[in-house]
FIRORO-440454 format. One record per residue (C-alpha): residue in one letter; x, z, y. Coordinates in nm, 2 decimals, always signed. Layout:
N
aa / east / up / north
a / X / Z / Y
...
This chain:
563
aa / east / up / north
m / -0.02 / +0.00 / +0.01
y / +0.14 / -0.08 / +0.35
k / +0.16 / +0.17 / +0.61
t / -0.01 / +0.12 / +0.93
h / +0.15 / +0.14 / +1.22
r / -0.04 / +0.34 / +1.50
k / +0.08 / +0.33 / +1.84
s / +0.15 / +0.63 / +2.05
v / -0.07 / +0.71 / +2.34
q / +0.19 / +0.94 / +2.52
k / +0.43 / +0.61 / +2.47
r / +0.19 / +0.39 / +2.64
l / +0.07 / +0.61 / +2.85
r / +0.45 / +0.68 / +3.04
q / +0.49 / +0.27 / +3.01
i / +0.21 / +0.24 / +3.23
t / +0.26 / +0.49 / +3.47
l / +0.63 / +0.40 / +3.47
a / +0.55 / +0.03 / +3.52
m / +0.27 / +0.15 / +3.81
y / +0.62 / +0.36 / +3.94
i / +0.86 / +0.12 / +3.97
t / +0.62 / -0.17 / +4.09
v / +0.53 / +0.01 / +4.43
m / +0.85 / +0.13 / +4.48
a / +1.01 / -0.22 / +4.41
l / +0.79 / -0.35 / +4.64
l / +0.89 / -0.03 / +4.95
v / +1.23 / -0.07 / +4.88
i / +1.27 / -0.48 / +4.89
l / +1.04 / -0.39 / +5.22
d / +1.30 / -0.18 / +5.31
y / +1.54 / -0.38 / +5.27
y / +1.41 / -0.69 / +5.44
v / +1.27 / -0.49 / +5.75
f / +1.68 / -0.33 / +5.78
l / +1.80 / -0.71 / +5.71
k / +1.63 / -0.88 / +6.00
y / +1.73 / -0.53 / +6.25
t / +2.06 / -0.53 / +6.16
e / +2.09 / -0.89 / +6.26
r / +1.87 / -0.84 / +6.56
k / +2.12 / -0.58 / +6.63
r / +2.48 / -0.78 / +6.59
e / +2.32 / -1.02 / +6.80
i / +2.22 / -0.80 / +7.12
r / +2.57 / -0.68 / +7.09
q / +2.73 / -1.00 / +7.03
a / +2.60 / -1.18 / +7.32
h / +2.62 / -0.82 / +7.57
f / +3.01 / -0.88 / +7.46
l / +3.06 / -1.18 / +7.53
s / +2.92 / -1.17 / +7.90
y / +3.24 / -0.88 / +7.95
y / +3.47 / -1.12 / +7.79
t / +3.36 / -1.36 / +8.08
k / +3.37 / -1.19 / +8.31
i / +3.73 / -1.04 / +8.22
d / +3.80 / -1.45 / +8.16
l / +3.67 / -1.52 / +8.49
s / +3.82 / -1.29 / +8.67
i / +4.17 / -1.36 / +8.56
g / +4.08 / -1.77 / +8.53
n / +4.04 / -1.72 / +8.98
a / +4.40 / -1.56 / +9.01
a / +4.50 / -1.81 / +8.79
q / +4.36 / -2.08 / +9.02
i / +4.42 / -1.96 / +9.33
l / +4.80 / -1.89 / +9.34
t / +4.83 / -2.22 / +9.16
r / +4.58 / -2.47 / +9.41
y / +4.65 / -2.20 / +9.74
f / +5.01 / -2.07 / +9.70
i / +5.20 / -2.31 / +9.53
q / +5.17 / -2.59 / +9.72
n / +5.08 / -2.38 / +10.04
q / +5.35 / -2.46 / +10.31
t / +5.26 / -2.16 / +10.50
f / +5.42 / -1.95 / +10.20
v / +5.72 / -2.20 / +10.17
t / +5.80 / -2.19 / +10.55
l / +5.78 / -1.82 / +10.46
s / +6.03 / -1.87 / +10.18
v / +6.31 / -2.08 / +10.37
t / +6.26 / -1.97 / +10.74
e / +6.42 / -1.69 / +10.95
d / +6.32 / -1.81 / +11.27
p / +6.10 / -1.52 / +11.42
e / +5.87 / -1.75 / +11.65
t / +5.81 / -1.91 / +11.30
v / +5.80 / -1.65 / +11.05
f / +5.54 / -1.46 / +11.35
n / +5.30 / -1.80 / +11.31
a / +5.34 / -1.83 / +10.97
m / +5.21 / -1.45 / +10.87
y / +4.91 / -1.54 / +11.10
d / +4.80 / -1.80 / +10.92
l / +4.86 / -1.61 / +10.50
d / +4.73 / -1.35 / +10.64
n / +4.39 / -1.49 / +10.75
q / +4.45 / -1.69 / +10.43
m / +4.48 / -1.47 / +10.17
k / +4.16 / -1.23 / +10.40
s / +3.93 / -1.58 / +10.31
y / +4.00 / -1.58 / +9.97
i / +3.95 / -1.22 / +9.89
r / +3.63 / -1.32 / +10.05
l / +3.51 / -1.64 / +9.84
y / +3.63 / -1.39 / +9.52
d / +3.42 / -1.06 / +9.44
n / +3.64 / -1.08 / +9.12
l / +3.96 / -1.03 / +9.26
a / +4.15 / -0.75 / +9.31
g / +4.43 / -0.81 / +9.63
i / +4.65 / -1.07 / +9.73
v / +5.02 / -0.97 / +9.79
c / +5.36 / -1.15 / +9.92
m / +5.68 / -1.00 / +9.94
y / +5.98 / -1.05 / +10.03
k / +6.34 / -0.98 / +9.90
s / +6.48 / -0.83 / +10.22
g / +6.17 / -0.56 / +10.23
v / +6.15 / -0.61 / +10.56
r / +5.81 / -0.86 / +10.60
n / +5.52 / -0.79 / +10.35
d / +5.18 / -0.85 / +10.34
y / +4.87 / -0.75 / +10.11
v / +4.49 / -0.78 / +10.14
f / +4.29 / -0.56 / +9.89
q / +3.91 / -0.57 / +9.88
a / +3.71 / -0.30 / +10.04
d / +3.62 / -0.16 / +9.70
i / +3.97 / -0.06 / +9.63
s / +4.09 / +0.27 / +9.66
s / +4.40 / +0.32 / +9.82
r / +4.55 / +0.52 / +9.59
d / +4.52 / +0.27 / +9.33
v / +4.66 / -0.02 / +9.62
n / +4.95 / +0.22 / +9.67
d / +5.00 / +0.20 / +9.30
i / +4.99 / -0.12 / +9.22
l / +5.21 / -0.22 / +9.56
g / +5.45 / +0.08 / +9.40
n / +5.45 / -0.07 / +9.07
l / +5.52 / -0.47 / +9.24
k / +5.84 / -0.27 / +9.40
k / +5.95 / -0.09 / +9.13
n / +5.88 / -0.39 / +8.86
m / +5.96 / -0.69 / +9.10
t / +6.32 / -0.80 / +8.85
q / +6.15 / -0.72 / +8.52
i / +5.89 / -0.80 / +8.50
f / +5.77 / -1.11 / +8.70
d / +6.00 / -1.31 / +8.41
d / +5.70 / -1.48 / +8.27
g / +5.42 / -1.53 / +8.54
s / +5.18 / -1.29 / +8.42
s / +5.16 / -0.86 / +8.35
f / +4.91 / -0.56 / +8.40
i / +4.95 / -0.26 / +8.61
l / +4.74 / +0.10 / +8.51
t / +4.71 / +0.25 / +8.82
a / +4.54 / +0.59 / +8.81
d / +4.23 / +0.52 / +8.54
k / +4.23 / +0.09 / +8.58
y / +4.39 / -0.21 / +8.48
y / +4.50 / -0.49 / +8.68
f / +4.53 / -0.87 / +8.57
v / +4.85 / -0.93 / +8.80
r / +4.93 / -1.36 / +8.82
f / +5.22 / -1.47 / +9.05
y / +5.45 / -1.73 / +9.19
r / +5.85 / -1.64 / +9.31
t / +6.12 / -1.83 / +9.51
k / +6.42 / -1.78 / +9.60
k / +6.30 / -1.54 / +9.90
a / +5.98 / -1.48 / +9.81
l / +5.67 / -1.36 / +9.56
v / +5.34 / -1.38 / +9.55
a / +5.06 / -1.22 / +9.28
v / +4.70 / -1.27 / +9.32
i / +4.58 / -0.92 / +9.17
a / +4.24 / -0.95 / +8.92
k / +3.99 / -0.65 / +8.84
i / +3.94 / -0.56 / +8.54
p / +3.68 / -0.43 / +8.40
f / +3.58 / -0.21 / +8.18
e / +3.22 / -0.18 / +8.03
e / +3.02 / +0.04 / +7.75
s / +2.70 / -0.05 / +7.63
d / +2.54 / +0.12 / +7.36
g / +2.80 / +0.46 / +7.35
g / +3.13 / +0.19 / +7.24
k / +3.46 / +0.12 / +7.41
s / +3.61 / -0.17 / +7.54
i / +3.96 / -0.17 / +7.44
l / +4.20 / -0.47 / +7.55
l / +4.55 / -0.60 / +7.33
y / +4.84 / -0.74 / +7.55
r / +4.99 / -0.90 / +7.28
q / +4.92 / -0.68 / +7.00
t / +4.95 / -0.38 / +7.25
a / +4.67 / -0.17 / +7.35
l / +4.66 / -0.11 / +7.68
n / +4.35 / +0.16 / +7.70
n / +4.21 / +0.37 / +7.46
r / +4.51 / +0.40 / +7.21
e / +4.39 / +0.67 / +7.04
l / +4.14 / +0.51 / +6.91
a / +4.28 / +0.16 / +6.87
e / +4.52 / +0.35 / +6.65
k / +4.25 / +0.53 / +6.45
i / +4.01 / +0.26 / +6.36
h / +4.38 / +0.05 / +6.28
l / +4.28 / -0.20 / +6.60
t / +4.63 / -0.45 / +6.59
r / +4.63 / -0.42 / +6.23
n / +4.28 / -0.57 / +6.19
v / +4.30 / -0.82 / +6.52
s / +4.44 / -1.20 / +6.45
p / +4.44 / -1.26 / +6.82
e / +4.54 / -1.65 / +6.68
k / +4.15 / -1.67 / +6.55
s / +3.93 / -1.93 / +6.80
g / +3.59 / -1.79 / +6.91
t / +3.39 / -1.43 / +6.83
a / +3.61 / -1.27 / +6.55
g / +3.43 / -0.95 / +6.45
y / +3.52 / -0.62 / +6.16
t / +3.36 / -0.35 / +6.04
y / +3.54 / -0.02 / +5.99
r / +3.39 / +0.30 / +5.81
t / +3.16 / +0.39 / +6.14
y / +3.28 / +0.17 / +6.35
s / +3.18 / -0.26 / +6.44
v / +3.47 / -0.44 / +6.60
y / +3.40 / -0.80 / +6.85
y / +3.73 / -0.95 / +6.93
k / +3.78 / -1.28 / +7.18
t / +4.13 / -1.33 / +7.28
i / +4.18 / -1.48 / +7.60
e / +4.50 / -1.73 / +7.50
p / +4.63 / -1.83 / +7.88
a / +4.69 / -1.44 / +7.96
n / +4.77 / -1.35 / +7.59
l / +4.49 / -1.09 / +7.64
t / +4.22 / -0.95 / +7.30
v / +3.93 / -0.86 / +7.45
c / +3.82 / -0.60 / +7.20
s / +3.47 / -0.37 / +7.17
v / +3.45 / -0.15 / +6.94
l / +3.09 / +0.03 / +6.90
p / +3.00 / +0.33 / +6.64
c / +2.79 / +0.26 / +6.40
y / +2.50 / +0.57 / +6.32
l / +2.29 / +0.41 / +6.11
f / +1.99 / +0.64 / +6.15
t / +2.04 / +0.73 / +6.51
e / +2.03 / +0.37 / +6.60
l / +1.74 / +0.24 / +6.41
p / +1.42 / +0.29 / +6.58
f / +1.12 / +0.43 / +6.48
g / +0.95 / +0.21 / +6.29
i / +1.15 / +0.20 / +6.08
l / +1.29 / +0.51 / +6.03
l / +0.89 / +0.59 / +5.95
l / +0.88 / +0.31 / +5.65
i / +1.21 / +0.45 / +5.50
a / +0.99 / +0.82 / +5.53
i / +0.74 / +0.69 / +5.34
t / +1.01 / +0.49 / +5.10
c / +1.17 / +0.86 / +5.01
a / +0.84 / +1.00 / +5.07
g / +0.72 / +0.79 / +4.77
f / +1.00 / +0.83 / +4.57
l / +0.92 / +1.27 / +4.60
f / +0.62 / +1.14 / +4.48
v / +0.68 / +0.96 / +4.19
i / +0.94 / +1.31 / +4.08
k / +0.64 / +1.51 / +4.13
s / +0.36 / +1.32 / +4.00
s / +0.60 / +1.27 / +3.65
r / +0.71 / +1.59 / +3.58
m / +0.34 / +1.66 / +3.67
l / +0.23 / +1.44 / +3.44
e / +0.49 / +1.54 / +3.19
h / +0.36 / +1.92 / +3.24
d / -0.02 / +1.88 / +3.26
i / -0.10 / +1.56 / +2.96
m / +0.30 / +1.55 / +2.80
e / +0.36 / +1.90 / +2.66
p / -0.01 / +1.98 / +2.56
l / -0.02 / +1.65 / +2.34
s / +0.32 / +1.74 / +2.24
g / +0.28 / +2.07 / +2.16
l / -0.05 / +1.95 / +1.97
t / +0.13 / +1.70 / +1.78
a / +0.42 / +1.94 / +1.71
s / +0.16 / +2.23 / +1.53
i / -0.03 / +1.98 / +1.30
t / +0.29 / +1.82 / +1.19
t / +0.39 / +2.17 / +1.09
i / +0.16 / +2.25 / +0.95
r / +0.15 / +1.89 / +0.77
k / +0.50 / +1.94 / +0.66
s / +0.62 / +2.28 / +0.65
g / +0.28 / +2.51 / +0.60
r / +0.33 / +2.74 / +0.93
l / +0.12 / +2.76 / +1.12
n / +0.13 / +2.81 / +1.58
l / -0.17 / +2.88 / +1.77
l / -0.19 / +2.70 / +2.09
d / -0.18 / +2.81 / +2.43
g / -0.15 / +2.75 / +2.77
f / -0.39 / +2.54 / +2.82
e / -0.64 / +2.69 / +3.06
e / -0.61 / +2.50 / +3.38
y / -0.83 / +2.16 / +3.21
q / -1.15 / +2.15 / +3.03
e / -1.07 / +1.89 / +2.77
f / -0.74 / +2.09 / +2.67
y / -0.88 / +2.38 / +2.64
d / -1.17 / +2.31 / +2.42
v / -0.92 / +2.19 / +2.22
e / -0.72 / +2.51 / +2.20
t / -0.99 / +2.68 / +2.14
a / -1.14 / +2.51 / +1.84
f / -0.80 / +2.46 / +1.64
n / -0.73 / +2.79 / +1.75
a / -1.06 / +2.89 / +1.58
l / -0.92 / +2.62 / +1.25
v / -0.59 / +2.79 / +1.25
l / -0.72 / +3.10 / +1.19
e / -0.96 / +3.05 / +0.93
i / -0.64 / +2.86 / +0.75
q / -0.38 / +3.12 / +0.80
q / -0.63 / +3.43 / +0.63
l / -0.65 / +3.14 / +0.34
k / -0.33 / +3.13 / +0.31
i / -0.29 / +3.49 / +0.36
k / -0.57 / +3.53 / +0.03
s / -0.40 / +3.27 / -0.11
y / +0.00 / +3.41 / -0.10
e / -0.16 / +3.80 / -0.22
d / -0.31 / +3.60 / -0.55
e / +0.03 / +3.45 / -0.57
i / +0.23 / +3.82 / -0.55
n / -0.05 / +3.97 / -0.78
k / +0.01 / +3.70 / -1.03
q / +0.39 / +3.70 / -1.00
r / +0.43 / +4.10 / -1.01
a / +0.17 / +4.06 / -1.40
q / +0.49 / +3.78 / -1.49
l / +0.74 / +4.05 / -1.39
q / +0.56 / +4.35 / -1.57
y / +0.52 / +4.13 / -1.90
l / +0.91 / +4.02 / -1.88
q / +0.96 / +4.38 / -1.84
m / +0.75 / +4.48 / -2.15
q / +0.91 / +4.17 / -2.34
l / +1.27 / +4.44 / -2.34
k / +1.02 / +4.75 / -2.45
p / +0.90 / +4.65 / -2.80
h / +1.24 / +4.51 / -2.86
f / +1.46 / +4.83 / -2.76
f / +1.24 / +5.06 / -2.95
l / +1.21 / +4.89 / -3.30
n / +1.58 / +4.91 / -3.28
c / +1.59 / +5.31 / -3.16
l / +1.32 / +5.35 / -3.49
k / +1.56 / +5.19 / -3.70
s / +1.88 / +5.41 / -3.57
l / +1.66 / +5.77 / -3.64
n / +1.55 / +5.64 / -3.95
a / +1.91 / +5.60 / -4.05
m / +2.01 / +5.94 / -3.85
t / +1.69 / +6.13 / -4.08
m / +1.82 / +5.96 / -4.41
e / +2.17 / +6.11 / -4.42
n / +1.98 / +6.43 / -4.30
d / +2.27 / +6.43 / -3.97
k / +2.04 / +6.67 / -3.74
e / +2.34 / +6.77 / -3.47
e / +2.35 / +6.35 / -3.38
m / +1.97 / +6.31 / -3.38
q / +1.96 / +6.55 / -3.13
q / +2.23 / +6.41 / -2.90
y / +2.12 / +6.07 / -2.93
i / +1.74 / +6.13 / -2.91
l / +1.82 / +6.34 / -2.56
a / +2.04 / +6.00 / -2.48
v / +1.72 / +5.80 / -2.56
s / +1.49 / +5.96 / -2.38
e / +1.75 / +5.92 / -2.07
y / +1.72 / +5.58 / -2.13
v / +1.36 / +5.54 / -2.17
r / +1.25 / +5.72 / -1.89
y / +1.46 / +5.46 / -1.74
l / +1.35 / +5.12 / -1.92
l / +0.94 / +5.26 / -1.83
r / +0.95 / +5.24 / -1.48
s / +0.72 / +4.92 / -1.49
d / +0.64 / +4.93 / -1.12
t / +1.03 / +4.95 / -1.03
e / +1.13 / +4.53 / -0.97
k / +1.45 / +4.65 / -0.87
v / +1.74 / +4.93 / -0.89
e / +2.00 / +5.03 / -0.71
l / +2.37 / +4.87 / -0.84
k / +2.50 / +5.25 / -0.94
e / +2.17 / +5.29 / -1.12
e / +2.22 / +4.99 / -1.35
i / +2.59 / +5.14 / -1.41
s / +2.48 / +5.43 / -1.51
m / +2.21 / +5.35 / -1.72
v / +2.47 / +5.08 / -1.91
r / +2.72 / +5.41 / -1.98
t / +2.35 / +5.61 / -2.11
f / +2.36 / +5.28 / -2.33
l / +2.69 / +5.25 / -2.49
n / +2.71 / +5.64 / -2.53
m / +2.38 / +5.58 / -2.78
q / +2.56 / +5.32 / -2.94
s / +2.86 / +5.53 / -3.01
i / +2.64 / +5.80 / -3.12
i / +2.48 / +5.55 / -3.42
s / +2.77 / +5.29 / -3.48
v / +3.15 / +5.32 / -3.58
r / +3.23 / +5.06 / -3.41
k / +3.44 / +5.12 / -3.10
v / +3.44 / +5.01 / -2.83
w / +3.63 / +5.02 / -2.46
c / +3.38 / +4.94 / -2.17
s / +3.55 / +4.88 / -1.79
i / +3.39 / +4.91 / -1.51
h / +3.44 / +4.77 / -1.15
v / +3.19 / +4.81 / -0.82
d / +3.30 / +4.78 / -0.47
s / +3.18 / +5.02 / -0.32
e / +3.01 / +4.84 / -0.07
i / +2.74 / +4.72 / -0.32
e / +2.64 / +5.01 / -0.47
h / +2.34 / +5.06 / -0.29
c / +2.25 / +4.64 / -0.37
l / +1.96 / +4.61 / -0.52
i / +1.94 / +4.40 / -0.82
p / +1.69 / +4.30 / -1.12
i / +1.62 / +4.57 / -1.37
m / +1.81 / +4.57 / -1.68
t / +2.00 / +4.28 / -1.57
i / +2.34 / +4.37 / -1.64
q / +2.26 / +4.60 / -1.96
t / +2.10 / +4.29 / -2.13
f / +2.43 / +4.10 / -2.13
v / +2.60 / +4.45 / -2.25
e / +2.35 / +4.48 / -2.52
n / +2.40 / +4.12 / -2.56
s / +2.77 / +4.16 / -2.62
y / +2.77 / +4.47 / -2.82
k / +2.51 / +4.35 / -3.08
h / +2.66 / +3.97 / -3.12
a / +3.08 / +3.98 / -3.01
v / +3.23 / +3.86 / -3.34
l / +3.60 / +3.98 / -3.32
s / +3.88 / +3.83 / -3.43
e / +4.07 / +3.96 / -3.75
t / +4.39 / +4.09 / -3.52
d / +4.08 / +4.31 / -3.29
d / +3.95 / +4.59 / -3.40
c / +3.81 / +4.72 / -3.06
l / +3.51 / +4.55 / -2.87
k / +3.61 / +4.53 / -2.50
i / +3.36 / +4.48 / -2.29
q / +3.48 / +4.46 / -1.89
i / +3.15 / +4.46 / -1.59
k / +3.24 / +4.33 / -1.19
a / +3.07 / +4.38 / -0.90
v / +3.26 / +4.25 / -0.60
l / +3.04 / +4.12 / -0.25
l / +3.09 / +3.75 / -0.12
q / +3.06 / +3.66 / +0.22
s / +2.89 / +3.34 / +0.26
e / +2.83 / +3.11 / +0.56
e / +2.49 / +3.23 / +0.55
n / +2.47 / +3.54 / +0.39
m / +2.61 / +3.82 / +0.20
l / +2.61 / +3.73 / -0.23
v / +2.69 / +4.04 / -0.50
d / +2.92 / +3.85 / -0.79
i / +2.84 / +4.06 / -1.12
i / +3.07 / +3.92 / -1.39
i / +3.01 / +4.02 / -1.76
r / +3.28 / +3.96 / -2.06
d / +3.40 / +4.07 / -2.36
n / +3.70 / +3.99 / -2.63
g / +3.46 / +3.79 / -2.87
n / +3.41 / +3.46 / -3.07
g / +3.21 / +3.38 / -2.76
y / +2.89 / +3.18 / -2.68
p / +2.84 / +2.82 / -2.91
e / +2.84 / +2.51 / -2.78
e / +2.46 / +2.47 / -2.87
v / +2.40 / +2.83 / -2.69
l / +2.60 / +2.71 / -2.36
e / +2.39 / +2.42 / -2.32
t / +2.05 / +2.63 / -2.30
v / +2.17 / +2.89 / -2.09
n / +2.36 / +2.66 / -1.83
s / +2.06 / +2.47 / -1.80
d / +1.79 / +2.48 / -1.48
d / +1.48 / +2.48 / -1.76
t / +1.43 / +2.85 / -1.85
g / +1.17 / +2.74 / -2.12
k / +1.41 / +2.62 / -2.38
k / +1.47 / +2.89 / -2.57
a / +1.82 / +2.94 / -2.89
d / +1.76 / +3.05 / -3.17
t / +2.10 / +3.21 / -3.18
g / +2.34 / +3.40 / -3.05
h / +2.40 / +3.58 / -2.77
n / +2.12 / +3.39 / -2.55
g / +1.75 / +3.55 / -2.73
i / +1.53 / +3.66 / -2.55
g / +1.76 / +3.88 / -2.28
i / +1.91 / +3.59 / -2.11
q / +1.59 / +3.36 / -2.04
n / +1.38 / +3.67 / -1.92
v / +1.68 / +3.77 / -1.67
k / +1.71 / +3.41 / -1.56
k / +1.33 / +3.39 / -1.52
r / +1.28 / +3.71 / -1.29
c / +1.57 / +3.63 / -1.09
g / +1.43 / +3.22 / -1.01
i / +1.09 / +3.53 / -0.85
f / +1.33 / +3.70 / -0.63
y / +1.54 / +3.44 / -0.54
g / +1.47 / +3.11 / -0.57
n / +1.72 / +2.88 / -0.59
k / +1.98 / +3.18 / -0.42
a / +2.02 / +3.23 / -0.78
e / +2.34 / +3.09 / -0.90
f / +2.45 / +3.14 / -1.30
n / +2.77 / +3.08 / -1.47
f / +2.83 / +3.11 / -1.89
t / +3.10 / +2.97 / -2.02
n / +3.36 / +3.12 / -2.30
l / +3.69 / +3.20 / -2.16
g / +3.84 / +3.42 / -2.43
g / +3.53 / +3.61 / -2.52
a / +3.18 / +3.50 / -2.35
y / +3.23 / +3.50 / -2.00
s / +2.82 / +3.57 / -1.80
e / +2.84 / +3.50 / -1.41
l / +2.53 / +3.63 / -1.16
i / +2.54 / +3.56 / -0.81
i / +2.30 / +3.68 / -0.63
p / +2.17 / +3.79 / -0.26
c / +2.28 / +4.12 / -0.16
e / +1.96 / +4.35 / +0.00
t / +1.98 / +4.70 / +0.03
a / +1.65 / +4.91 / +0.03
g / +1.57 / +4.88 / +0.38
e / +1.50 / +4.51 / +0.46
């Protein structure tokens, strides 16, 4: 018959819920990504436009300086005259004309800072600056020009730093004179960003920030057009003014969430709330539905596989589960009562079987005692009869403990000594018995008449060799430690002829219903195996073999009266 494949309600419910959650969250994430992508693209375009506007101002300022220098001074006859003549009247007229020209140039170009004419003699110097240029900046510019007149003017352009500003200087020099057109370098900041100027890969301002973002290493002046890169939390845009070897950079911080508009932040918040809702609802689904279903399924599976009954609990929150819990628990209690009754019946049955097995030993013993007493009566040996009757009375008192299923190991050993004492009275056979019991297991419980059965078999059935005139019986009981619990190992051996092969096959068999007709086996060994099977199940182990005589070993769990 083919096994029907049935679907799992829990698995199907998880699949449907997971598919729904994934679909909703995927749509929200895609929407967030699209909106964020469009916003960042627009933001980048705006920032690039601001940067290009700033770059154009600097480029125009530098370009005007170069244009004025070329157009109005290099080819200006007045400046040439001042550069070569020494005539006072000519110099005066030329300087007057040049001063007027310089003032008109300053008025035409707002992005110029000033124009300076300097002569090597230092006697005749002239300069014009815009009105918004502070006198402090003017003094700094003139001081730098005078101080560095020889070394900084070899390349045709340079930069001068005043107290808090940078100026671009474009100059022309003759043998006796120099003219410098000074352009403003604006520093604009937008969106919290910083402007940095690189002159031949050297930062002119904001040098700490330039080092922090490795500006000189990442900027390539050779690139044409606007370029950029991102370093950690900064975005950098840059473009080079080639004639001046000046790279204009704009450094903008990228604090993502503080820059996002309210609409995008709200959408991200909704997405995060969706994730929290998914986690919360998943936990609720697992706790309120899946766990009760799993508990119900586990309880039923436990009943089906192991027979253990578990009551359901914790289903009072939902009416449907509470109804299932009430009906299920009522059924479990009824099943438990039926199982208790069944266990009681089984225990009574086993007790009756044990009593039957113990009674099997008693008639056998009583018949032997009667035969021995009859023999002593015929010999009229009253003293031995008296000793024998006292020993038998003690032994019978032990044997008639029909309500006792287990006794302490030391009691069993005491009865073995009593048995051997009885046999020494009625028999001329020499017996030597060696007994060793670990002190830790003297109070361990064993089935009654266990050791005595094996000793009695050795005494009755052991056949000695011609060289031996004394029956030697060794009894040894030691404590064994296993991974799970403590065990008692009991060994009884003699120096007789041992077990016959057919008897060994029978007693070592797992079928305790078999019986051997000869030798040591008889009814006693099978009786012991049956009783140990009832007490310990498969935890009891037996080993019967021949080692210089009959060798019998029994390993059972170590139990005490308090357990």
